[in-house]
DOKOL-454470 format. One line per field, with one value per residue (C-alpha): residue number from 1; x, z, y; residue in one letter. Coordinates in pm, 1 decimal. Example, Ala and Ser with C-alpha at 12.3 -4.5 7.8 and 13.67 -1.06 7.14 Angstrom:
2
num <- [1|2]
xx <- [1230.0|1367.0]
zz <- [780.0|714.0]
yy <- [-450.0|-106.0]
residuo <- [a|s]
***
This chain:
594
num <- [1|2|3|4|5|6|7|8|9|10|11|12|13|14|15|16|17|18|19|20|21|22|23|24|25|26|27|28|29|30|31|32|33|34|35|36|37|38|39|40|41|42|43|44|45|46|47|48|49|50|51|52|53|54|55|56|57|58|59|60|61|62|63|64|65|66|67|68|69|70|71|72|73|74|75|76|77|78|79|80|81|82|83|84|85|86|87|88|89|90|91|92|93|94|95|96|97|98|99|100|101|102|103|104|105|106|107|108|109|110|111|112|113|114|115|116|117|118|119|120|121|122|123|124|125|126|127|128|129|130|131|132|133|134|135|136|137|138|139|140|141|142|143|144|145|146|147|148|149|150|151|152|153|154|155|156|157|158|159|160|161|162|163|164|165|166|167|168|169|170|171|172|173|174|175|176|177|178|179|180|181|182|183|184|185|186|187|188|189|190|191|192|193|194|195|196|197|198|199|200|201|202|203|204|205|206|207|208|209|210|211|212|213|214|215|216|217|218|219|220|221|222|223|224|225|226|227|228|229|230|231|232|233|234|235|236|237|238|239|240|241|242|243|244|245|246|247|248|249|250|251|252|253|254|255|256|257|258|259|260|261|262|263|264|265|266|267|268|269|270|271|272|273|274|275|276|277|278|279|280|281|282|283|284|285|286|287|288|289|290|291|292|293|294|295|296|297|298|299|300|301|302|303|304|305|306|307|308|309|310|311|312|313|314|315|316|317|318|319|320|321|322|323|324|325|326|327|328|329|330|331|332|333|334|335|336|337|338|339|340|341|342|343|344|345|346|347|348|349|350|351|352|353|354|355|356|357|358|359|360|361|362|363|364|365|366|367|368|369|370|371|372|373|374|375|376|377|378|379|380|381|382|383|384|385|386|387|388|389|390|391|392|393|394|395|396|397|398|399|400|401|402|403|404|405|406|407|408|409|410|411|412|413|414|415|416|417|418|419|420|421|422|423|424|425|426|427|428|429|430|431|432|433|434|435|436|437|438|439|440|441|442|443|444|445|446|447|448|449|450|451|452|453|454|455|456|457|458|459|460|461|462|463|464|465|466|467|468|469|470|471|472|473|474|475|476|477|478|479|480|481|482|483|484|485|486|487|488|489|490|491|492|493|494|495|496|497|498|499|500|501|502|503|504|505|506|507|508|509|510|511|512|513|514|515|516|517|518|519|520|521|522|523|524|525|526|527|528|529|530|531|532|533|534|535|536|537|538|539|540|541|542|543|544|545|546|547|548|549|550|551|552|553|554|555|556|557|558|559|560|561|562|563|564|565|566|567|568|569|570|571|572|573|574|575|576|577|578|579|580|581|582|583|584|585|586|587|588|589|590|591|592|593|594]
xx <- [7.8|115.3|82.5|92.9|257.1|619.1|627.0|989.0|1143.5|1491.6|1514.8|1771.4|1624.0|1909.9|1840.3|1460.6|1319.0|1123.0|918.9|696.2|483.0|156.4|-101.8|-435.3|-616.1|-392.6|-475.4|-234.6|-296.9|-120.8|123.7|234.2|78.2|-199.0|-539.4|-722.4|-977.4|-719.4|-482.1|-425.7|-114.2|189.6|189.1|445.1|682.8|513.6|699.1|501.2|189.1|24.7|-256.4|-448.0|-465.9|-741.7|-745.5|-598.3|-329.5|-338.2|-125.4|-52.1|276.6|347.3|592.5|728.8|953.1|1090.7|1057.3|836.3|953.1|912.5|948.1|896.2|740.3|802.5|652.4|817.8|611.6|632.7|242.0|-31.4|-26.8|-243.3|-135.6|-378.7|-303.9|-514.1|-712.2|-720.2|-1092.1|-1136.8|-1419.4|-1673.3|-1736.4|-1391.3|-1144.7|-962.9|-818.5|-898.0|-793.2|-1059.6|-1094.3|-846.0|-716.3|-546.6|-195.5|72.3|411.9|659.8|442.4|593.7|415.5|488.3|449.0|237.2|-3.6|-142.2|-480.1|-547.5|-471.9|-345.8|-153.2|205.7|127.9|436.0|324.0|133.5|-3.7|-66.5|-296.0|-138.8|-354.8|-164.4|-371.7|-266.4|-415.7|-541.5|-270.1|17.6|272.0|268.7|572.3|732.8|730.0|893.8|761.5|1013.7|909.0|1138.4|1129.8|1340.7|1370.4|1601.0|1613.9|1743.7|1614.3|1460.3|1373.6|1164.2|1117.2|803.4|771.4|437.3|376.8|126.3|-31.8|-177.8|-552.7|-768.8|-1044.2|-1384.5|-1528.5|-1879.4|-1926.9|-2066.4|-2239.3|-2380.4|-2284.7|-2526.7|-2469.0|-2796.3|-2892.0|-3200.0|-3275.1|-3020.4|-3037.7|-2736.8|-2523.0|-2574.6|-2499.4|-2173.3|-2062.4|-2151.8|-1889.7|-2021.9|-2380.9|-2278.2|-2117.1|-2436.6|-2669.1|-3044.2|-3005.1|-2763.2|-2995.2|-3042.5|-2675.9|-2416.7|-2217.7|-2496.9|-2543.2|-2158.6|-2162.6|-2439.7|-2254.1|-1928.8|-2091.5|-2203.9|-1845.6|-1677.5|-1888.9|-1868.5|-1492.8|-1496.9|-1700.3|-2021.4|-2371.4|-2508.8|-2888.4|-3051.9|-3418.0|-3587.5|-3894.7|-3990.6|-4221.6|-4515.1|-4449.4|-4300.2|-4062.0|-3739.2|-3765.7|-3447.3|-3582.8|-3893.7|-4033.7|-4258.3|-4639.9|-4955.3|-5337.0|-5544.5|-5741.6|-5723.9|-5545.3|-5246.0|-4935.3|-4566.0|-4467.2|-4084.4|-3775.7|-3501.2|-3388.0|-3449.2|-3251.6|-2966.6|-2962.7|-3011.5|-2910.1|-2535.1|-2602.4|-2840.8|-2617.1|-2284.7|-2115.2|-2089.8|-1819.1|-1629.0|-1303.3|-1297.7|-1076.7|-1388.1|-1501.6|-1844.8|-2145.6|-2502.9|-2579.7|-2733.5|-3015.4|-3214.6|-3518.7|-3826.2|-4004.4|-4328.6|-4496.5|-4855.6|-4858.9|-4676.0|-4771.6|-5128.2|-5265.4|-5336.7|-5646.8|-5819.6|-5690.8|-5944.3|-6105.4|-6079.8|-5897.5|-5608.3|-5542.0|-5578.6|-5317.7|-5087.4|-5124.1|-5085.2|-4749.0|-4601.2|-4675.2|-4502.1|-4197.9|-4170.3|-4181.7|-3919.5|-3677.4|-3729.7|-3669.8|-3361.8|-3225.2|-3219.9|-3281.0|-2978.9|-3072.8|-3325.4|-3582.2|-3732.6|-4082.2|-4043.9|-4244.7|-4047.2|-4322.8|-4455.3|-4793.0|-4649.3|-4494.9|-4852.9|-4821.4|-5032.5|-5251.1|-5037.5|-4679.9|-4479.2|-4156.5|-4095.5|-4459.1|-4574.9|-4940.9|-5039.6|-5336.2|-5101.7|-4998.3|-5318.3|-5167.3|-4864.3|-5105.2|-5295.7|-4983.0|-4856.7|-5182.6|-5176.8|-4811.4|-4857.4|-5148.0|-4950.4|-4624.8|-4616.8|-4544.6|-4268.0|-4107.8|-3723.3|-3722.1|-3620.1|-3881.5|-3862.3|-4102.5|-3891.0|-3995.2|-3793.3|-3909.1|-3840.4|-4106.9|-4346.2|-4076.6|-4164.7|-4536.3|-4473.2|-4225.0|-4532.2|-4821.5|-4638.4|-4471.2|-4486.1|-4561.6|-4257.9|-3929.7|-3664.5|-3629.5|-3427.2|-3433.0|-3343.2|-3010.5|-3107.5|-3450.6|-3341.4|-3070.9|-3358.9|-3498.3|-3239.4|-3524.2|-3697.7|-3375.0|-3338.1|-3703.9|-3678.5|-3358.1|-3511.8|-3789.5|-3549.6|-3603.2|-3324.2|-3232.9|-3028.4|-3008.2|-2944.1|-2774.1|-2543.8|-2178.8|-1953.4|-1808.7|-1439.1|-1406.5|-1492.6|-1228.1|-1120.5|-1234.8|-1591.6|-1664.0|-1591.5|-1848.6|-2140.9|-2028.3|-1883.5|-2207.1|-2406.6|-2175.0|-2187.5|-2569.4|-2594.3|-2795.4|-2725.1|-2609.1|-2612.5|-2735.4|-2564.8|-2880.2|-2708.1|-2356.6|-2310.0|-2402.1|-2074.0|-2223.5|-2188.5|-1816.5|-1670.4|-1316.8|-1303.3|-1638.2|-1687.8|-1971.6|-1774.3|-1902.6|-2192.5|-2376.5|-2093.0|-1831.7|-1729.5|-1669.1|-1702.3|-1368.4|-1448.4|-1227.7|-935.1|-1030.2|-1193.3|-1533.4|-1654.6|-1637.4|-1326.7|-1309.6|-1260.8|-1031.0|-1348.6|-1456.7|-1117.9|-1103.9|-1463.7|-1364.4|-1071.2|-1292.2|-1547.6|-1291.0|-1147.7|-1502.5|-1538.2|-1234.9|-1323.1|-1663.3|-1517.8|-1339.9|-1667.4|-1622.9|-1323.7|-1410.0|-1752.1|-1905.8|-1955.4|-1576.2|-1501.6|-1744.1|-1616.1|-1244.8|-1327.6|-1534.2|-1274.7|-1006.5|-1205.4|-1259.1|-1260.0|-1632.4|-1846.1|-2095.2|-2380.4|-2261.6|-2354.1|-2729.7|-2941.5|-3190.5|-3548.6|-3674.7|-3992.6|-4118.8|-4131.9|-4449.1|-4617.5|-4771.4|-4493.1|-4680.1|-4610.7|-4226.1|-4014.1|-3668.4|-3515.9|-3658.3|-3522.0|-3180.6|-3178.4|-3273.1|-2982.2|-2724.4|-2559.3|-2416.2|-2339.8|-2130.1|-1964.5|-1854.1|-1696.0|-1406.4|-1330.0|-981.1|-843.0|-658.5|-964.4|-996.9|-624.7|-659.4|-940.4|-731.3|-449.7|-674.8|-826.7|-478.3|-362.8|-670.9|-667.4|-288.5|-321.2|-610.7|-417.3]
zz <- [-2.0|-87.0|173.6|121.4|439.2|562.5|924.9|964.0|1190.9|1248.9|1617.3|1886.6|2135.7|2370.9|2414.6|2453.3|2139.7|1908.8|1587.8|1461.9|1140.0|1172.3|905.5|917.1|1064.2|1373.6|1640.4|1924.7|2274.1|2492.1|2599.4|2234.2|2206.9|1977.9|2145.5|2248.4|1976.3|1703.4|1850.6|1631.7|1520.3|1527.3|1197.0|941.4|822.3|544.5|235.3|102.0|47.9|-284.1|-391.9|-709.5|-827.4|-714.1|-376.8|-33.2|128.3|511.1|788.6|1159.3|1314.2|1688.7|1871.7|2194.3|2474.6|2771.6|2991.9|3009.7|2771.5|2472.2|2113.9|1761.4|1489.3|1123.5|805.0|467.3|165.6|-218.7|-222.2|-54.2|317.0|621.8|974.4|1271.2|1628.7|1763.5|2077.8|2336.6|2472.2|2814.2|2803.4|3082.8|3099.1|3190.5|3186.7|2878.6|2639.3|2263.1|1982.2|1749.7|1723.0|1476.5|1558.4|1252.5|1317.3|1107.4|1041.6|1213.0|1528.1|1865.4|2175.1|2500.8|2661.1|2853.2|2674.9|2929.5|2757.8|2696.8|3068.3|3025.0|3327.4|3252.1|2874.2|2682.2|2317.0|2086.0|1766.7|1445.2|1153.1|815.8|504.7|182.1|-119.7|-463.1|-725.1|-1059.5|-1253.3|-1033.8|-1238.9|-1150.7|-968.7|-630.1|-372.2|-30.6|297.1|559.8|924.2|1192.1|1570.9|1770.4|2143.0|2444.8|2447.0|2092.7|1736.5|1516.5|1141.5|922.9|543.6|378.9|2.3|-157.3|-491.7|-704.2|-966.3|-1297.1|-1248.7|-1139.2|-870.5|-1014.3|-882.8|-835.9|-541.9|-620.6|-277.4|-90.7|269.6|466.5|793.1|953.9|1214.8|1363.7|1392.3|1466.2|1838.3|1898.0|1689.7|1956.8|2229.6|2057.9|1984.2|2298.9|2250.4|1896.4|2029.4|2316.2|2073.4|1853.9|2130.9|2086.7|1712.3|1685.6|1495.2|1235.6|1226.2|945.4|1204.2|1239.2|874.5|827.7|1086.8|905.6|582.9|762.6|865.7|508.1|382.4|618.6|515.7|150.9|160.7|314.1|23.6|219.8|249.1|540.1|622.0|867.7|946.4|1017.9|1201.8|1521.0|1586.6|1640.0|1318.2|1432.0|1170.1|1250.6|1083.5|871.5|728.7|561.3|396.2|605.5|559.3|602.1|551.1|566.7|319.5|-28.7|95.4|247.1|72.1|118.1|235.9|262.9|175.9|352.5|615.5|390.8|110.2|332.8|454.6|139.8|-146.5|-119.6|-77.1|-371.2|-612.1|-485.1|-377.8|-18.9|-158.3|-391.1|-189.4|-139.8|-324.1|-470.5|-621.3|-611.4|-674.8|-529.7|-247.7|-379.1|-127.2|124.0|344.5|260.7|561.3|461.6|736.8|849.8|1026.6|753.3|532.9|615.2|964.1|1049.7|1231.7|888.2|757.8|515.2|450.8|128.7|315.4|400.4|42.1|-69.1|182.9|96.4|-281.0|-270.6|-85.9|-272.1|-609.0|-473.5|-355.5|-697.9|-873.9|-644.3|-698.4|-1062.7|-1094.7|-882.2|-1093.3|-792.1|-1000.8|-916.7|-548.4|-478.7|-234.8|-8.6|105.8|424.9|735.4|1062.6|1318.9|1488.9|1658.9|1987.1|1998.6|2045.4|1748.9|1482.2|1479.0|1211.0|1163.8|901.5|1002.5|1002.5|942.5|1129.3|1046.7|679.5|715.5|756.1|388.7|315.7|418.2|185.6|-101.8|-19.7|15.3|-305.3|-479.5|-334.2|-425.5|-781.3|-827.0|-701.9|-911.3|-1284.5|-1480.2|-1663.5|-1374.3|-1365.4|-981.2|-849.3|-588.1|-437.0|-187.7|81.5|318.4|610.3|611.1|830.5|956.5|653.5|406.1|187.5|173.1|149.3|-152.5|-349.3|-199.1|-244.4|-584.9|-799.7|-504.3|-280.5|-487.9|-218.8|39.6|354.9|482.5|813.0|744.0|927.3|780.4|428.5|452.9|422.1|106.6|-185.5|-424.4|-283.6|-322.4|-673.2|-766.3|-609.1|-819.9|-1132.5|-1125.6|-1067.1|-699.0|-475.7|-197.7|111.5|444.6|787.3|1116.0|1342.9|1357.0|1529.6|1860.8|1899.4|2098.8|1788.8|1547.5|1319.2|1000.3|1134.2|985.1|631.2|658.4|577.0|238.8|150.9|225.4|17.2|-285.1|-236.2|-220.2|-529.7|-337.7|-344.4|-8.1|378.1|654.7|983.6|1166.5|1397.8|1355.9|1529.1|1896.5|2071.5|2423.2|2692.3|2741.1|2476.6|2574.2|2933.2|2970.3|2645.1|2539.1|2257.9|1974.6|1848.8|1752.6|1632.9|1344.2|1389.3|1684.4|1771.4|1714.8|1960.7|2232.8|1992.7|1866.2|1553.4|1466.6|1295.9|1313.9|1313.5|1173.7|1341.6|1264.3|1186.9|922.1|757.3|739.7|591.5|320.9|216.0|174.8|-20.8|-264.6|-303.9|-396.0|-656.7|-819.7|-782.4|-933.5|-1229.4|-1325.5|-1414.1|-1765.4|-1781.8|-1544.7|-1459.4|-1136.2|-996.6|-1014.5|-848.5|-570.4|-504.8|-503.3|-262.5|-22.4|-8.5|58.4|341.3|559.6|355.3|284.2|-28.5|-144.2|-63.3|294.9|340.1|310.8|563.8|475.1|472.4|827.0|911.6|1098.3|762.2|687.7|1004.5|1059.0|1175.6|1471.5|1615.3|1569.7|1876.6|1898.8|1992.9|1675.7|1459.2|1621.8|1562.8|1201.3|1143.4|1321.0|1006.9|895.4|1245.4|1311.5|965.4|1054.8|1384.9|1170.3|1050.6|1166.4|1186.7|850.0|662.3|446.7|391.6|219.7|1.6|-81.7|-193.9|-409.8|-574.5|-634.0|-795.2|-1021.0|-1112.7|-1204.9|-1380.8|-1608.8|-1730.1]
yy <- [-2.6|341.5|618.8|990.6|1099.1|1110.1|1016.4|1132.8|1382.2|1524.9|1627.6|1697.9|1460.9|1476.3|1856.0|1782.0|1971.0|1743.8|1789.1|1509.4|1495.4|1296.6|1215.6|1390.2|1091.7|1052.0|1319.1|1356.7|1487.5|1745.8|1469.4|1414.5|1074.4|954.1|998.4|685.0|689.2|685.1|430.7|120.0|-68.4|151.0|345.2|269.8|544.7|730.0|848.6|1146.9|1327.9|1262.3|1505.0|1602.4|1967.7|2192.6|2022.3|2035.5|1814.9|1815.5|1683.1|1743.0|1862.9|1813.2|2035.0|1874.3|2011.6|1830.6|2131.9|2441.6|2708.4|2935.0|2817.1|2932.0|2711.0|2793.5|2644.7|2711.6|2604.6|2658.9|2622.1|2818.7|2697.9|2768.2|2681.5|2626.8|2570.6|2271.2|2346.0|2067.8|2041.1|1888.7|1643.0|1686.5|1312.4|1183.1|1473.7|1352.9|1605.4|1585.2|1827.2|1959.7|2341.2|2489.5|2848.8|3004.3|3135.3|3291.0|3144.7|3189.9|3136.1|3198.0|3030.4|2863.7|2517.1|2473.3|2707.0|2955.2|2988.7|2608.9|2547.6|2181.2|2091.2|1955.7|2007.6|1888.7|1894.4|2121.1|2003.9|2216.5|2133.4|2218.1|2275.2|2290.5|2431.6|2303.6|2536.9|2377.7|2543.4|2392.5|2213.9|1836.6|1715.8|1715.0|2004.5|2020.4|2154.8|2255.1|2263.4|2422.4|2439.7|2666.4|2663.5|2698.9|2313.5|2298.6|2323.8|2060.3|2044.8|1816.9|1807.0|1658.3|1593.6|1655.4|1486.6|1674.2|1452.6|1575.1|1508.3|1812.3|1763.7|1883.7|2194.4|2039.8|1796.3|1454.4|1442.6|1749.4|1750.8|1964.0|2142.4|2230.4|2493.5|2655.2|3027.1|3295.0|3372.3|3141.6|3389.6|3656.3|3410.4|3306.3|3665.4|3837.9|4110.5|4193.8|4191.4|4426.3|4664.5|4672.0|4699.7|4642.0|4660.2|4370.2|4145.7|4415.2|4525.6|4482.8|4266.4|4032.4|3962.6|3947.6|3663.8|3471.7|3494.8|3389.6|3064.3|3009.6|3079.8|2838.8|2546.3|2637.7|2668.7|2316.8|2169.4|2171.3|2344.8|2549.4|2552.9|2780.2|2700.2|3044.1|2944.4|2747.9|2458.4|2694.9|2871.1|3199.8|3329.3|3531.0|3876.2|3811.1|3491.5|3630.1|3953.2|4170.3|4107.5|4314.7|4259.3|3948.0|3734.8|3861.2|4181.0|3982.1|4114.6|4172.1|4519.2|4503.2|4288.0|4475.3|4220.3|3922.1|4068.2|4169.6|3816.2|3619.5|3846.9|3788.2|3413.0|3387.3|3588.5|3435.5|3765.4|3633.3|3396.6|3615.4|3616.6|3241.3|2983.7|2825.2|3155.2|3334.9|3104.3|3103.3|2864.6|2552.0|2512.5|2735.3|2691.8|2903.8|3061.5|2898.5|2682.7|2629.6|2967.7|3171.8|3336.0|3233.7|3207.0|2832.4|2964.3|2973.9|2646.1|2490.9|2831.8|3029.9|3296.8|3071.3|2975.8|3338.6|3448.6|3168.5|3225.7|3599.6|3589.9|3294.9|3474.1|3776.5|3579.7|3408.1|3732.7|3891.6|3604.0|3600.0|3977.4|3958.4|3668.5|3437.1|3126.8|2902.9|2812.9|2530.7|2698.6|2442.8|2432.2|2232.4|2148.3|2089.7|2052.6|1746.3|1728.4|1651.8|2000.3|2119.5|2375.0|2196.9|1877.9|1695.2|1590.6|1773.6|1616.6|1251.6|1163.0|863.7|854.0|809.0|1031.4|1336.1|1298.1|1482.0|1803.5|1768.4|1712.0|2024.2|2241.6|2092.3|2187.0|2540.9|2593.7|2472.9|2708.7|3001.0|2947.6|2997.6|2673.3|2838.9|2998.3|2990.7|2993.8|2658.8|2572.2|2218.8|2044.1|1887.7|1615.9|1462.2|1107.3|803.0|560.1|582.9|641.5|344.6|438.0|811.2|765.7|633.1|833.1|1172.4|1088.8|1394.0|1619.4|1592.8|1593.2|1640.8|1353.8|1367.5|1015.6|843.7|674.8|350.9|312.1|407.3|129.6|-126.8|22.3|36.8|3.8|314.8|515.2|400.4|487.1|833.9|902.1|755.7|1001.9|1295.1|1355.0|1473.2|1224.0|1292.2|1093.4|1229.8|1174.5|1379.6|1463.2|1208.4|1294.3|1371.6|1047.7|834.1|718.3|1015.9|836.7|818.3|1159.5|1018.9|740.9|967.9|1128.8|782.5|599.8|864.2|796.1|421.8|433.5|662.8|930.2|1303.9|1392.6|1378.6|1609.3|1671.5|1761.7|2028.9|2168.1|2503.0|2418.2|2330.6|2384.8|2651.4|2581.3|2369.9|2462.0|2311.0|2139.4|1967.4|1724.4|1580.7|1792.5|1573.9|1893.6|2101.0|2109.0|2471.6|2695.0|3055.7|3242.6|3526.1|3372.0|3425.9|3768.4|3634.8|3762.7|3452.6|3072.6|2863.8|2499.6|2174.4|1883.8|1681.1|1935.7|1931.0|1549.1|1550.3|1810.8|1605.6|1294.8|1502.3|1631.2|1283.0|1148.1|1423.8|1295.4|937.0|987.9|1180.4|843.6|673.1|789.3|558.5|281.8|121.9|283.1|-62.9|-126.4|211.2|148.6|-201.0|-82.9|206.3|3.4|-269.2|-7.8|165.0|-149.4|-460.2|-426.6|-464.7|-199.3|-420.3|-450.3|-82.7|-170.3|-372.1|-645.1|-536.3|-639.8|-812.3|-495.7|-312.6|-511.2|-387.8|-29.7|201.0|300.1|-49.3|-30.2|7.1|161.8|-174.3|-332.9|-50.3|-80.9|-451.0|-410.1|-182.0|-388.5|-522.7|-199.4|-90.9|-402.4|-369.9|-15.4|-121.2|-242.6|100.9|212.7|566.0|530.3|396.2|701.7|721.3|382.1|508.5|817.2|606.7|403.4|719.1|861.2|525.5|506.8|879.8|875.2|533.9|661.6|964.7]
residuo <- [m|k|f|r|f|l|l|f|f|i|s|l|c|a|q|g|a|e|l|r|l|w|p|e|y|l|r|t|g|p|d|g|d|v|v|a|a|d|r|a|a|p|p|n|l|l|k|s|i|r|v|a|r|a|g|y|a|s|l|q|v|a|v|r|l|r|s|p|g|n|y|t|f|t|v|q|s|p|l|p|t|e|v|f|r|e|w|y|h|r|l|e|k|d|g|a|w|y|p|d|a|l|v|p|v|k|s|p|h|s|a|r|l|p|d|v|d|n|r|v|e|n|q|q|a|q|a|y|w|i|d|v|w|v|p|a|a|t|r|p|g|e|y|r|l|t|f|r|l|e|s|a|e|g|n|a|e|a|v|l|p|i|r|v|i|a|p|v|i|p|d|e|d|v|v|a|i|d|h|n|s|y|g|s|s|w|i|g|d|l|y|s|k|e|r|a|r|a|g|a|d|f|y|r|s|d|a|f|f|h|l|i|h|a|y|h|r|i|f|y|e|h|r|g|v|f|h|q|l|g|y|g|h|g|g|k|v|g|p|e|f|a|p|a|l|e|g|s|g|r|e|r|h|i|t|g|w|d|l|y|d|r|h|y|g|p|l|f|d|g|t|a|f|r|d|t|r|r|g|a|r|p|i|p|f|a|y|l|p|i|n|p|e|w|p|a|s|y|l|w|w|g|e|p|g|y|e|a|e|f|g|n|v|v|k|e|m|e|r|h|f|r|e|k|g|w|t|h|t|r|l|e|l|f|f|n|h|k|k|r|y|m|g|f|p|w|d|g|d|e|v|r|f|p|k|d|d|y|y|f|k|e|y|g|r|m|f|r|n|a|v|p|k|d|s|p|v|q|f|v|f|r|a|d|s|s|w|t|m|e|q|q|s|k|e|l|a|g|i|v|n|m|w|i|c|s|d|g|i|l|s|w|y|p|g|v|a|r|e|m|k|r|r|g|d|i|v|w|f|y|s|g|p|p|s|v|t|e|v|s|a|k|i|t|e|f|p|f|q|a|w|l|w|g|v|d|g|f|v|h|w|l|t|v|s|a|g|e|d|p|w|f|h|f|d|g|g|g|t|a|l|v|y|s|g|e|r|f|g|i|e|g|p|i|p|s|i|r|l|k|v|q|r|n|a|v|q|d|l|a|l|l|d|s|l|r|t|r|r|p|i|e|e|l|r|a|g|a|a|r|s|f|n|g|s|k|p|e|d|w|w|n|p|r|p|a|i|a|d|r|p|p|i|e|w|t|n|g|e|i|r|a|a|t|a|g|t|r|n|m|l|r|k|t|g|p|g|a|w|e|s|v|h|a|y|i|m|q|m|a|e|g|l|q]
***
């Protein structure tokens, strides 16, 4: 097996200063050793990084001193390179320290061990994440990175070759990796200093909209999508998520677009991303504010006035989008409520009772009546489906055309996924981000499974909620892939190690999928699955269980868990270097087909 990393260091160990180069998938703790989740057989010495053009190569570098003291860390690179200091989070559960948040620093970087801010007692090592960007126009060949450590204990140096191969990673992603969030109040909570400066007008300030766009940018730059749902379970819509309304019945109309256009205009025309490496392009998806209580009051459901209010506003929205030229984003009609939340008497999200499909049909009818058939605006009707997925996929065919499916339940229905795709529907599945205490390759399973299944994407259901104190009382990050940068003087989010590893997997998949013009897709899937953990593509599906023939209301959580045990057990074999093996396979295939 060929590897892309050189685990090689030149150090003055007798003097105590040490510099180590680690692959992206082996995280190290403040003691300099690999964290428990990533421990496996001792890694072999790795010879070089191999990367295609228009992509990133990543690694980790650990600085280690025998005694407390100051040091300077320097990176020299012939390619655009970013350096991040890894923050060690103290887990609330057991007091262990795991690196995840990445704080950008400039080279040369002067610091001290132990780090005063991170507060790790007896800290001996500090890890840095290195991102090397390889522009599409880069000449194929070998490049060398040089890392230097200077300290009172001595100096150390390490040199790492990067081999750039000729293939270019496509701009378009073959799977959409979505990062979901709710509302915007959390922005003020995470950026209290900015909120205090703006005062009562914070949620209408330029700073507020800058922060919203910053969250879109960080996920966009990491080959992902960002979603903000702008209404609550009772239907109340945040003012920046919808145009202002007045009147009732046939007089219901839009009176102002100011906050909405400040929020979405730069996202729908792409200008929010003009300074990124990926370039300016409109966001691919966005929630509409439409729900049972907006733009029409649910009090009048079933009355002519409800449909009049609904139709008036939808017509005005379509016209506004069309006149602005906002025709590249898929705008999602989506219902997120459940009847148990006591807002509305039917389930819009994860329907469990077939009778609730009636409401989808009615909203589909009203929406079709309001939107011109030749409209260039890309409206889609989205449904998040789980228990009744098999039945809903048939009952709502031609009405719902964007399906967000429970990963475990979808795993029983390969035929359902194929039929949805055959008729042109968008199909994603959902779960949550893995904790930092899971093996580092866990984050790559979701984009990989989407590609193996032949569906369009995956949703991390919540990705911006790191907890009240992620720095010293961390819950593991199961609802966060980015962190507030305010602690470090950054007015915007900072990335995580998990987000970086995911990005590198998504860019690899884009390159691998592009090879289907030269090799059968079945061959590519089989080779990639075998490389990941010795599996076969069919191992990523579960057999249809007996409970699927019973009404979903009768299913228990235990039965669902038992029916998804096959893939869960298969994935237990996943080691920290699983994606590195897939990367090596992709590089070999891409280079061999030139």
